[in-house]
RODO-2510 file (C-alpha; in nm, 4 decimals, decimal comma):
residues 524
     n   res          X          Y          Z
     1     m     0,0000     0,0000     0,0000
     2     r     0,1270     0,3451    -0,0864
     3     d     0,2053     0,6119     0,1722
     4     f    -0,0943     0,8475     0,1547
     5     q     0,1195     1,1395     0,2726
     6     y     0,3044     1,1352    -0,0617
     7     p     0,1653     1,2283    -0,4040
     8     g     0,0287     0,9366    -0,5979
     9     r    -0,2874     0,7647    -0,7018
    10     s    -0,4779     0,4659    -0,5732
    11     a    -0,5815     0,1714    -0,7830
    12     v    -0,9510     0,1627    -0,8779
    13     y    -1,1644    -0,1181    -0,7368
    14     a    -1,4898    -0,2259    -0,9019
    15     a    -1,7228    -0,5249    -0,8909
    16     n    -1,8910    -0,5119    -1,2331
    17     g    -1,6806    -0,3665    -1,5139
    18     l    -1,3651    -0,1603    -1,5468
    19     c    -1,1609     0,0156    -1,8146
    20     a    -0,8115     0,1672    -1,8020
    21     t    -0,6965     0,3956    -2,0833
    22     s    -0,4588     0,6853    -2,1405
    23     h    -0,7403     0,9444    -2,1618
    24     p    -1,0332     0,9990    -1,9209
    25     l    -1,2927     1,0554    -2,1941
    26     a    -1,2055     0,7204    -2,3509
    27     a    -1,2210     0,5402    -2,0163
    28     k    -1,5586     0,6964    -1,9370
    29     t    -1,6895     0,6109    -2,2836
    30     a    -1,5916     0,2471    -2,2348
    31     v    -1,7778     0,2311    -1,9036
    32     d    -2,0794     0,4032    -2,0607
    33     i    -2,0860     0,1318    -2,3279
    34     l    -2,0668    -0,1400    -2,0613
    35     q    -2,3525     0,0147    -1,8659
    36     a    -2,5584     0,0432    -2,1852
    37     g    -2,5391    -0,3345    -2,2321
    38     g    -2,2228    -0,3699    -2,4349
    39     n    -1,9461    -0,6119    -2,3500
    40     a    -1,5688    -0,5638    -2,3162
    41     v    -1,5158    -0,5853    -2,6937
    42     d    -1,7768    -0,3176    -2,7640
    43     a    -1,6276    -0,0937    -2,4950
    44     a    -1,2712    -0,1457    -2,6146
    45     i    -1,3566    -0,0541    -2,9742
    46     a    -1,5456     0,2574    -2,8629
    47     a    -1,2567     0,3716    -2,6428
    48     a    -0,9887     0,2927    -2,9003
    49     v    -1,1540     0,4856    -3,1823
    50     l    -1,2151     0,7805    -2,9517
    51     l    -0,8467     0,7809    -2,8527
    52     g    -0,7716     0,8614    -3,2156
    53     i    -0,9484     1,1925    -3,1545
    54     c    -0,8225     1,2495    -2,7979
    55     e    -0,4613     1,1547    -2,8835
    56     p    -0,4264     1,1944    -3,2613
    57     q    -0,0484     1,2109    -3,2360
    58     m    -0,0557     0,8549    -3,1034
    59     t    -0,3147     0,6698    -3,3041
    60     g    -0,5984     0,6799    -3,5525
    61     i    -0,7979     0,4823    -3,8062
    62     g    -0,5030     0,4962    -4,0466
    63     g    -0,3073     0,2705    -3,8081
    64     d    -0,2778    -0,0879    -3,6882
    65     c    -0,3792    -0,2781    -3,3762
    66     f    -0,3156    -0,6044    -3,1929
    67     v    -0,5651    -0,7624    -2,9523
    68     l    -0,5593    -1,0344    -2,6878
    69     l    -0,9053    -1,1475    -2,5812
    70     k    -1,0197    -1,3672    -2,2925
    71     p    -1,3734    -1,4863    -2,3693
    72     a    -1,6337    -1,4709    -2,0922
    73     g    -1,6322    -1,7803    -1,8754
    74     e    -1,3038    -1,9087    -2,0166
    75     d    -0,9322    -1,8726    -1,9530
    76     r    -0,8475    -1,9280    -2,3181
    77     i    -0,6696    -1,6333    -2,4817
    78     v    -0,7475    -1,5408    -2,8417
    79     a    -0,5022    -1,3287    -3,0434
    80     l    -0,6087    -1,1029    -3,3309
    81     n    -0,3446    -0,9471    -3,5550
    82     g    -0,4775    -0,6234    -3,7023
    83     s    -0,1567    -0,5067    -3,8706
    84     g    -0,1460    -0,4022    -4,2358
    85     r     0,0941    -0,4856    -4,5148
    86     a     0,3253    -0,3056    -4,7526
    87     p     0,1694    -0,2167    -5,0886
    88     g     0,2096    -0,4981    -5,3412
    89     a     0,4297    -0,3000    -5,5792
    90     q     0,6825    -0,1931    -5,3140
    91     n     1,0201    -0,3628    -5,2641
    92     a     1,3499    -0,3071    -5,0871
    93     a     1,5594    -0,3197    -5,4049
    94     a     1,3913    -0,0075    -5,5420
    95     l     1,4691     0,1885    -5,2251
    96     r     1,8274     0,0626    -5,2204
    97     a     1,8622     0,1721    -5,5829
    98     r     1,7545     0,5209    -5,4751
    99     g     2,0406     0,5262    -5,2254
   100     h     1,8499     0,4449    -4,9075
   101     a     2,0113     0,2322    -4,6359
   102     t     1,6893     0,2264    -4,4318
   103     v     1,3253     0,2923    -4,5130
   104     p     1,2780     0,6726    -4,4889
   105     l     1,1213     0,7395    -4,1534
   106     f     0,8607     0,9879    -4,2725
   107     g     0,6880     1,0219    -4,6061
   108     v     0,5013     0,7917    -4,8392
   109     d     0,7641     0,5141    -4,8610
   110     a     0,6981     0,4251    -4,4962
   111     v     0,3180     0,4034    -4,5296
   112     t     0,1706     0,0541    -4,4914
   113     l    -0,1979    -0,0244    -4,5381
   114     p    -0,4117     0,0413    -4,2265
   115     g    -0,5335    -0,2754    -4,0529
   116     a    -0,7082    -0,1506    -3,7391
   117     v    -1,0508    -0,0753    -3,8850
   118     d    -1,0811    -0,4245    -4,0312
   119     a    -0,9841    -0,5702    -3,6922
   120     f    -1,2419    -0,3577    -3,5095
   121     c    -1,5141    -0,4657    -3,7516
   122     r    -1,4130    -0,8296    -3,7171
   123     l    -1,4104    -0,8099    -3,3369
   124     n    -1,7518    -0,6501    -3,3384
   125     a    -1,8946    -0,9162    -3,5681
   126     d    -1,7389    -1,2130    -3,3877
   127     w    -1,7493    -1,1074    -3,0241
   128     g    -1,9527    -0,7886    -2,9756
   129     r    -2,3094    -0,7337    -2,8581
   130     m    -2,3864    -0,3819    -2,9792
   131     a    -2,4292    -0,2422    -3,3271
   132     l    -2,1186    -0,0794    -3,4700
   133     a    -2,3102     0,2464    -3,5163
   134     d    -2,3780     0,2658    -3,1405
   135     i    -2,0180     0,1816    -3,0560
   136     l    -1,8772     0,4533    -3,2828
   137     a    -2,1317     0,7198    -3,1870
   138     p    -1,9219     0,8709    -2,9029
   139     a    -1,6124     0,9098    -3,1232
   140     i    -1,8239     1,0638    -3,3999
   141     r    -1,9762     1,3121    -3,1555
   142     y    -1,6398     1,4103    -3,0067
   143     a    -1,4799     1,4418    -3,3509
   144     q    -1,7567     1,6818    -3,4532
   145     d    -1,7855     1,8820    -3,1314
   146     g    -1,4198     1,8713    -3,0286
   147     v    -1,2039     1,7499    -2,7418
   148     p    -0,9978     1,9748    -2,5107
   149     v    -0,6304     1,8863    -2,5551
   150     a    -0,4983     1,7225    -2,2381
   151     p    -0,1585     1,8137    -2,0837
   152     r     0,0429     1,5038    -2,1816
   153     t    -0,1146     1,5085    -2,5267
   154     a    -0,0080     1,8722    -2,5647
   155     f     0,3449     1,7836    -2,4524
   156     d     0,3717     1,5201    -2,7245
   157     w     0,2004     1,7396    -2,9852
   158     g     0,4557     2,0145    -2,9274
   159     r     0,7486     1,7788    -2,9860
   160     a     0,6246     1,6505    -3,3228
   161     q     0,8062     1,8022    -3,6197
   162     n     0,7041     1,5763    -3,9067
   163     l     0,3660     1,7074    -4,0242
   164     q     0,3562     1,7786    -4,3959
   165     g     0,1049     1,9007    -4,6536
   166     r    -0,2622     1,8523    -4,5660
   167     a    -0,1693     1,7035    -4,2275
   168     r    -0,0530     2,0503    -4,1218
   169     d    -0,3965     2,1899    -4,2051
   170     y    -0,5758     1,9202    -4,0069
   171     f    -0,3474     1,8884    -3,7035
   172     l    -0,1988     2,2337    -3,6465
   173     s    -0,3658     2,5594    -3,5475
   174     g    -0,2235     2,8594    -3,7289
   175     g     0,0786     2,6474    -3,8105
   176     q     0,1417     2,5693    -3,4431
   177     p     0,0826     2,2591    -3,2270
   178     l    -0,2293     2,2712    -3,0148
   179     r    -0,1798     2,3595    -2,6493
   180     a    -0,3425     2,2149    -2,3395
   181     g    -0,7032     2,3305    -2,3191
   182     q    -0,7419     2,4148    -2,6870
   183     m    -1,0207     2,2309    -2,8685
   184     f    -0,9281     1,9771    -3,1343
   185     r    -1,2006     1,9030    -3,3863
   186     a    -1,1945     1,6568    -3,6741
   187     p    -1,5290     1,6834    -3,8572
   188     q    -1,3839     1,5201    -4,1671
   189     q    -1,2877     1,2142    -3,9615
   190     a    -1,6356     1,2163    -3,8096
   191     h    -1,7701     1,1771    -4,1641
   192     a    -1,5375     0,8805    -4,2275
   193     l    -1,6471     0,7193    -3,9000
   194     q    -2,0122     0,7706    -3,9964
   195     l    -1,9492     0,5767    -4,3173
   196     i    -1,7876     0,2930    -4,1181
   197     a    -2,0798     0,2990    -3,8724
   198     q    -2,3263     0,2646    -4,1615
   199     q    -2,1377     0,0228    -4,3870
   200     g    -1,8899    -0,1620    -4,1670
   201     r    -1,5466    -0,2324    -4,3155
   202     a    -1,6779    -0,1443    -4,6628
   203     g    -1,7182     0,2140    -4,5421
   204     f    -1,3408     0,2327    -4,5043
   205     y    -1,1874    -0,0178    -4,7438
   206     e    -1,4223     0,0648    -5,0315
   207     g    -1,6035     0,3747    -5,1549
   208     d    -1,5234     0,7389    -5,0809
   209     v    -1,2843     0,6821    -4,7893
   210     a    -1,0826     0,4192    -4,9776
   211     q    -1,0667     0,6420    -5,2838
   212     d    -0,9470     0,9331    -5,0722
   213     i    -0,6772     0,7198    -4,9054
   214     i    -0,5408     0,5782    -5,2303
   215     n    -0,5717     0,8979    -5,4345
   216     s    -0,3847     1,0859    -5,1629
   217     l    -0,1070     0,8275    -5,1382
   218     r    -0,0677     0,8066    -5,5165
   219     a    -0,0469     1,1861    -5,5391
   220     l     0,2348     1,1721    -5,2825
   221     g     0,4265     0,9219    -5,4959
   222     g     0,3088     0,5977    -5,3365
   223     s     0,2459     0,2720    -5,5167
   224     h    -0,0587     0,1874    -5,3010
   225     s    -0,3682     0,0604    -5,4828
   226     l    -0,7359     0,0069    -5,4151
   227     d    -0,6703    -0,3653    -5,4465
   228     d    -0,4052    -0,3426    -5,1730
   229     l    -0,6521    -0,1682    -4,9432
   230     a    -0,9411    -0,4035    -5,0211
   231     a    -0,7184    -0,7050    -4,9512
   232     t    -0,6346    -0,5869    -4,5990
   233     r    -0,7551    -0,8473    -4,3508
   234     c    -0,6874    -0,9164    -3,9846
   235     e    -0,5992    -1,2700    -3,8730
   236     y    -0,6590    -1,4783    -3,5636
   237     t    -0,3331    -1,6323    -3,4432
   238     d    -0,2061    -1,8504    -3,1598
   239     p    -0,0446    -1,6535    -2,8759
   240     i     0,2946    -1,7463    -2,7325
   241     s     0,3976    -1,7578    -2,3677
   242     s     0,6722    -1,8108    -2,1128
   243     t     0,6714    -1,8542    -1,7348
   244     y     0,8520    -1,6388    -1,4786
   245     h     0,8331    -1,7433    -1,1127
   246     g     0,5057    -1,9243    -1,1719
   247     v     0,3437    -1,6418    -1,3705
   248     e     0,2739    -1,7053    -1,7391
   249     l     0,3323    -1,4077    -1,9679
   250     v     0,1135    -1,4387    -2,2801
   251     e     0,2127    -1,2403    -2,5882
   252     h     0,1324    -1,2105    -2,9572
   253     a     0,3386    -1,4174    -3,1967
   254     p     0,5302    -1,2291    -3,4691
   255     n     0,5074    -0,9937    -3,6485
   256     g     0,4769    -0,8276    -3,3071
   257     q     0,7806    -0,8201    -3,0787
   258     g     0,6142    -0,9949    -2,7852
   259     a     0,8668    -1,2798    -2,7981
   260     t     1,1284    -1,0230    -2,6961
   261     a     0,9526    -0,9725    -2,3630
   262     n     0,9394    -1,3494    -2,3113
   263     l     1,3117    -1,3765    -2,3826
   264     i     1,4041    -1,0929    -2,1447
   265     l     1,2226    -1,2661    -1,8594
   266     n     1,3708    -1,6024    -1,9548
   267     i     1,7176    -1,4456    -1,9287
   268     l     1,6428    -1,2653    -1,6014
   269     s     1,5116    -1,5882    -1,4475
   270     h     1,8763    -1,6962    -1,4186
   271     f     1,9478    -1,4165    -1,1673
   272     d     1,8256    -1,3387    -0,8156
   273     i     1,6417    -1,0184    -0,9067
   274     a     1,4269    -1,0349    -0,5928
   275     g     1,7381    -1,0015    -0,3776
   276     l     1,8299    -0,6652    -0,5321
   277     d     1,7297    -0,3067    -0,4651
   278     p     1,4566    -0,2286    -0,7225
   279     l     1,6174     0,1134    -0,7867
   280     g     1,9769    -0,0003    -0,7482
   281     a     2,2463    -0,0307    -1,0125
   282     p     2,2686    -0,4144    -1,0136
   283     r     1,9042    -0,4565    -1,1156
   284     a     1,9226    -0,1827    -1,3798
   285     h     2,2443    -0,3356    -1,5153
   286     l     2,1034    -0,6891    -1,5412
   287     e     1,7880    -0,5630    -1,7078
   288     a     1,9861    -0,3493    -1,9523
   289     e     2,2100    -0,6398    -2,0508
   290     a     1,9159    -0,8790    -2,0901
   291     t     1,7447    -0,6138    -2,3024
   292     k     2,0430    -0,5807    -2,5357
   293     l     2,0681    -0,9559    -2,5851
   294     a     1,6946    -1,0029    -2,6382
   295     y     1,6702    -0,7088    -2,8789
   296     d     1,9624    -0,8463    -3,0765
   297     a     1,7677    -1,1716    -3,1151
   298     r     1,4582    -0,9735    -3,2104
   299     n     1,6508    -0,7849    -3,4784
   300     r     1,7762    -1,1086    -3,6294
   301     i     1,4620    -1,3223    -3,6079
   302     l     1,1284    -1,1434    -3,5879
   303     a     0,9357    -1,0519    -3,9015
   304     d     0,6136    -1,1220    -4,0875
   305     p     0,4854    -1,4564    -3,9512
   306     d     0,5309    -1,6161    -4,2938
   307     h     0,9001    -1,5222    -4,2801
   308     t     0,9809    -1,5931    -3,9129
   309     s     1,1439    -1,9358    -3,8924
   310     r     1,3434    -1,9322    -3,5647
   311     l     1,0797    -1,8365    -3,3091
   312     a     1,1104    -2,1678    -3,1240
   313     h     1,4854    -2,1118    -3,0895
   314     m     1,4269    -1,7619    -2,9530
   315     l     1,1897    -1,8957    -2,6865
   316     a     1,3878    -2,2096    -2,5979
   317     p     1,5151    -2,2339    -2,2355
   318     e     1,8660    -2,3205    -2,3542
   319     t     1,8787    -2,0004    -2,5610
   320     a     1,8021    -1,7917    -2,2535
   321     a     2,0567    -1,9850    -2,0483
   322     a     2,3293    -1,9294    -2,3065
   323     l     2,2519    -1,5573    -2,3263
   324     a     2,2359    -1,5188    -1,9476
   325     a     2,5858    -1,6675    -1,9275
   326     l     2,7135    -1,3722    -2,1321
   327     i     2,6116    -1,1207    -1,8652
   328     a     2,8769    -1,0145    -1,6157
   329     p     2,8124    -0,7936    -1,3114
   330     d     3,1050    -0,5597    -1,3849
   331     r     3,1044    -0,4989    -1,7599
   332     i     2,8602    -0,4109    -2,0360
   333     i     2,7614    -0,5706    -2,3642
   334     a     2,7529    -0,3602    -2,6801
   335     d     2,4110    -0,2495    -2,8024
   336     p     2,2583    -0,4503    -3,0892
   337     a     2,2975    -0,3097    -3,4378
   338     p     1,9740    -0,1456    -3,5520
   339     i     1,8068    -0,2985    -3,8556
   340     s     1,5478    -0,0283    -3,9186
   341     e     1,4151     0,3052    -3,7981
   342     a     1,1804     0,1275    -3,5586
   343     i     1,2411     0,3447    -3,2498
   344     h     0,9486     0,5522    -3,1297
   345     r     0,7392     0,6394    -2,8270
   346     d     0,3854     0,6831    -2,9606
   347     t     0,1073     0,4317    -2,9003
   348     v    -0,2169     0,3962    -2,7082
   349     y    -0,3044     0,0938    -2,5006
   350     l    -0,6280     0,0133    -2,3210
   351     t    -0,7822    -0,2757    -2,1336
   352     v    -1,1448    -0,3513    -2,0476
   353     v    -1,3050    -0,6237    -1,8344
   354     d    -1,6848    -0,6605    -1,8214
   355     s    -1,9278    -0,8137    -1,5711
   356     d    -1,9051    -1,1541    -1,7416
   357     r    -1,5256    -1,1325    -1,7118
   358     m    -1,4551    -1,1053    -2,0807
   359     a    -1,1194    -0,9262    -2,0900
   360     v    -0,9683    -0,7268    -2,3757
   361     s    -0,6059    -0,6164    -2,4049
   362     l    -0,5774    -0,3823    -2,7046
   363     i    -0,2931    -0,1735    -2,8453
   364     y    -0,3385     0,0674    -3,1360
   365     s    -0,0871     0,2951    -3,3065
   366     i     0,0243     0,4964    -3,6081
   367     f     0,3895     0,4370    -3,5052
   368     h     0,5740     0,7714    -3,4776
   369     p     0,4155     1,1010    -3,3665
   370     f     0,1462     1,1681    -3,6282
   371     g     0,2706     0,8610    -3,8171
   372     s     0,4250     0,9392    -4,1530
   373     g     0,3350     1,3057    -4,1123
   374     l     0,0948     1,2712    -4,4055
   375     a    -0,2857     1,2761    -4,4139
   376     s    -0,5499     1,2027    -4,6741
   377     e    -0,6839     1,4990    -4,8659
   378     k    -1,0583     1,4778    -4,7962
   379     f    -1,1024     1,2931    -4,4653
   380     g    -0,7778     1,3911    -4,2907
   381     i    -0,6841     1,0337    -4,2074
   382     l    -0,3250     1,0162    -4,0836
   383     f    -0,1139     0,7533    -4,2550
   384     q     0,1011     0,5360    -4,0300
   385     n     0,4725     0,4932    -4,1044
   386     r     0,4915     0,1259    -4,0036
   387     g     0,6978     0,0542    -4,3133
   388     a     0,9903     0,2086    -4,1258
   389     g     0,9847    -0,1107    -3,9193
   390     f     1,1169    -0,3042    -4,2201
   391     t     1,4864    -0,3422    -4,2985
   392     l     1,6418    -0,2931    -4,6401
   393     q     1,9048    -0,5587    -4,5667
   394     a     1,8888    -0,8069    -4,8537
   395     g     1,7794    -1,1547    -4,7513
   396     h     1,6769    -1,0570    -4,3981
   397     p     1,3483    -1,2106    -4,2754
   398     n     1,2192    -0,8569    -4,2148
   399     e     1,3300    -0,7188    -4,5526
   400     l     1,0729    -0,4879    -4,7114
   401     q     0,8620    -0,6695    -4,9663
   402     g     0,5227    -0,6030    -5,1222
   403     g     0,2340    -0,7671    -4,9372
   404     k     0,4463    -0,8319    -4,6281
   405     r     0,3867    -0,7167    -4,2709
   406     p     0,6730    -0,5335    -4,0946
   407     m     0,8149    -0,6261    -3,7572
   408     h     0,5878    -0,4408    -3,5156
   409     t     0,6746    -0,2788    -3,1845
   410     i     0,3233    -0,2724    -3,0352
   411     i     0,2348    -0,5640    -2,8067
   412     p    -0,0633    -0,6229    -2,5758
   413     g    -0,0048    -0,8594    -2,2859
   414     m    -0,1895    -1,0857    -2,0436
   415     l    -0,0798    -1,2777    -1,7365
   416     r    -0,2130    -1,6180    -1,6389
   417     e    -0,1546    -1,7797    -1,2990
   418     n    -0,2383    -2,1434    -1,2236
   419     g    -0,4291    -2,1557    -1,5502
   420     r    -0,6424    -1,8488    -1,4686
   421     v    -0,6152    -1,5184    -1,6558
   422     t    -0,5359    -1,2604    -1,3895
   423     l    -0,4065    -0,9487    -1,5653
   424     p    -0,4675    -0,7936    -1,9078
   425     f    -0,2044    -0,5209    -1,9382
   426     g     0,0112    -0,3223    -2,1751
   427     v     0,3086    -0,0897    -2,1602
   428     m     0,3283     0,1758    -2,4300
   429     g     0,6512     0,3273    -2,5506
   430     g     0,7562     0,1840    -2,8859
   431     a     1,0799    -0,0091    -2,8654
   432     y     1,0591     0,0047    -2,4842
   433     q     0,7520    -0,2186    -2,4722
   434     p     0,9139    -0,5640    -2,4284
   435     v     1,1353    -0,4520    -2,1406
   436     g     0,8353    -0,2615    -2,0039
   437     h     0,6394    -0,5866    -1,9962
   438     a     0,9301    -0,7668    -1,8323
   439     r     0,9789    -0,4947    -1,5716
   440     l     0,6112    -0,4872    -1,4788
   441     v     0,6084    -0,8649    -1,4314
   442     s     0,9289    -0,8413    -1,2263
   443     n     0,7874    -0,5589    -1,0133
   444     l     0,4822    -0,7721    -0,9373
   445     t     0,6630    -1,1013    -0,8742
   446     d     1,0140    -1,0176    -0,7536
   447     f     0,9206    -0,7173    -0,5422
   448     a     0,5548    -0,7961    -0,4596
   449     m     0,4473    -0,4449    -0,5585
   450     d     0,0770    -0,3695    -0,5777
   451     l    -0,0483    -0,3058    -0,9310
   452     q    -0,0462     0,0749    -0,9236
   453     s     0,2966     0,0873    -0,7593
   454     a     0,4337    -0,1561    -1,0171
   455     i     0,3234     0,0844    -1,2908
   456     d     0,4366     0,3986    -1,1086
   457     a     0,7862     0,2683    -1,0322
   458     p     1,0730     0,4406    -1,2194
   459     r     1,1873     0,2912    -1,5488
   460     a     1,5165     0,2478    -1,7285
   461     f     1,5859     0,1671    -2,0923
   462     a     1,9087     0,0736    -2,2701
   463     e     1,8840     0,1957    -2,6286
   464     n     2,1273     0,3237    -2,8906
   465     g     2,4298     0,3050    -2,6631
   466     t     2,2698     0,4959    -2,3751
   467     l     2,1042     0,3753    -2,0570
   468     a     1,8292     0,6294    -1,9863
   469     l     1,6796     0,6460    -1,6368
   470     e     1,3717     0,8315    -1,5242
   471     r     1,4431     1,1099    -1,2742
   472     p     1,3286     0,9306    -0,9559
   473     y     1,6375     0,7083    -0,9810
   474     p     1,8950     0,8250    -0,7246
   475     e     2,2220     0,9731    -0,8482
   476     t     2,4097     0,6976    -0,6663
   477     t     2,2565     0,4502    -0,9121
   478     l     2,3677     0,6608    -1,2096
   479     r     2,7227     0,6817    -1,0773
   480     a     2,7399     0,3093    -1,0070
   481     l     2,6135     0,2274    -1,3559
   482     a     2,8666     0,4647    -1,5104
   483     e     3,1469     0,2908    -1,3192
   484     i     3,0422    -0,0402    -1,4785
   485     g     3,0727     0,1209    -1,8218
   486     h     2,7225     0,2353    -1,9111
   487     t     2,6679     0,5716    -2,0762
   488     v     2,3986     0,6902    -1,8388
   489     t     2,1614     0,9828    -1,8579
   490     y     1,8321     1,0941    -1,7158
   491     s     1,5576     1,0547    -1,9771
   492     d     1,4306     1,3774    -2,1329
   493     s     1,0726     1,2456    -2,1316
   494     p     0,8694     0,9820    -1,9467
   495     i     0,9492     0,6265    -2,0545
   496     g     0,6335     0,4604    -2,1772
   497     g     0,2958     0,4380    -2,0124
   498     a     0,0909     0,1458    -1,8835
   499     q    -0,2644     0,0337    -1,8130
   500     a    -0,3708    -0,2856    -1,6356
   501     i    -0,6650    -0,4606    -1,4689
   502     r    -0,6267    -0,7391    -1,2151
   503     l    -0,9002    -1,0032    -1,1957
   504     t    -0,8850    -1,1141    -0,8332
   505     s    -0,9785    -1,4620    -0,7176
   506     d    -1,2713    -1,3226    -0,5172
   507     g    -1,4293    -1,1545    -0,8185
   508     i    -1,3132    -0,7942    -0,7718
   509     l    -1,1506    -0,5915    -1,0499
   510     v    -0,8514    -0,3711    -0,9692
   511     g    -0,7521    -0,1137    -1,2300
   512     a    -0,4284     0,0840    -1,2527
   513     s    -0,3408     0,3647    -1,4926
   514     d    -0,0028     0,5239    -1,5556
   515     p     0,0428     0,8797    -1,4186
   516     r     0,2855     0,9419    -1,7063
   517     k    -0,0226     0,9766    -1,9269
   518     d    -0,3453     1,1770    -1,9062
   519     g    -0,5643     0,8757    -1,8420
   520     c    -0,7268     0,6848    -1,5628
   521     a    -0,9052     0,3672    -1,4670
   522     i    -1,2828     0,3874    -1,4236
   523     g    -1,5121     0,1152    -1,2971
   524     y    -1,8680     0,0634    -1,1831
***
């Protein structure tokens, strides 16, 4: 239990339903849907689409999503991959011939087809209770009437520098980022959402919206086609898992990077993390070294599921044991060589549990701040830059190729204990997400932190040759890490953000929401 004399927030306890998101309006909308008779899937879709209006720098209907779903009355976990593909005519050789060593981070070459809307429509059809029109009504209303920009959203908006062309008209005010308290309206997106509400996926992947998306991309020099867009389909897949101190961490299989989180925990299981100071140098060092080794494996192995052939090796116990043996307490390992421009910090994650104990763990993103920096001409739909997650290295499993899905950073998670699903959760923050998952599990198991404290606790991330620590870390930890050989700095922004709901054995729901974001957990 936290000390109530210090700043902080309590977890939210509820008996019926609960939602945790990164924006209060989205969390409230989800609970409204539950109370109106919808289930966790209906509520999650409503909240996710609204987040594209509340946090447009993070996500939108031009992006991708991944979902883990626990059906009501079961402890089975269903995985839905809602990530899009590269246009059929695109290939790495053409970009190499133009002198590129990596996929350009912003601009039309990085734009992959949007998969989230198809996934939302599929979820609604297969698992939902309410009509899609009722689920999308709150987002349509807020897009028309406007949403006051929240403080963390304004912070991120002000740091984005990549908006180009029509996107500047739609997402800037007088050429400037919106500030906290200013109203953001997107009536053109409201129109697109109305078409989806009326026609389902056809309202997005066919007709006026599809024509606007493809015409806009072609005018920008893209090779995207109406056939590419129409062929976009989500897929149900089998999740993967690993066990850490009796807790099973369930993740998406590739093309997501969930296996990286499994590998980090498999490596850390060879050390006595529980015997360390949670904010001390030894823990931060072990986590940083495990991160480097796991991310190196990720960079070599993970790709489109049809091109990932060594997943079993990555998850094998002997692989983790061999990698753990490379870690020494008094020296550092070099950072893995990057294979793409896949580093970013912009994603939304939400989780919902309803009265029947259906649980949804959903993550939804346009990749970098405002995605590619480009938007469609008529409807103002931001195009994601997920193609920057590909490599141009010839012969690599993740090499850019038409019709292929890129390696994805966004990963929803769930925990299962003794066969029972106990925690849908996610940790936003781009490349940080796997180590964020591992750290949250470690905080809960090694240090017996309560759920909100496990989310609040300071974070560290080894990336690009630097070990960045959040400011609550003591300076003694920084100095000790520097003596080992780390290049250490305090992070210039919060590292990630998390949401989680615990399903207790006595039927109570406990929700926690990261103070690094604008959001909250709300239950009833």
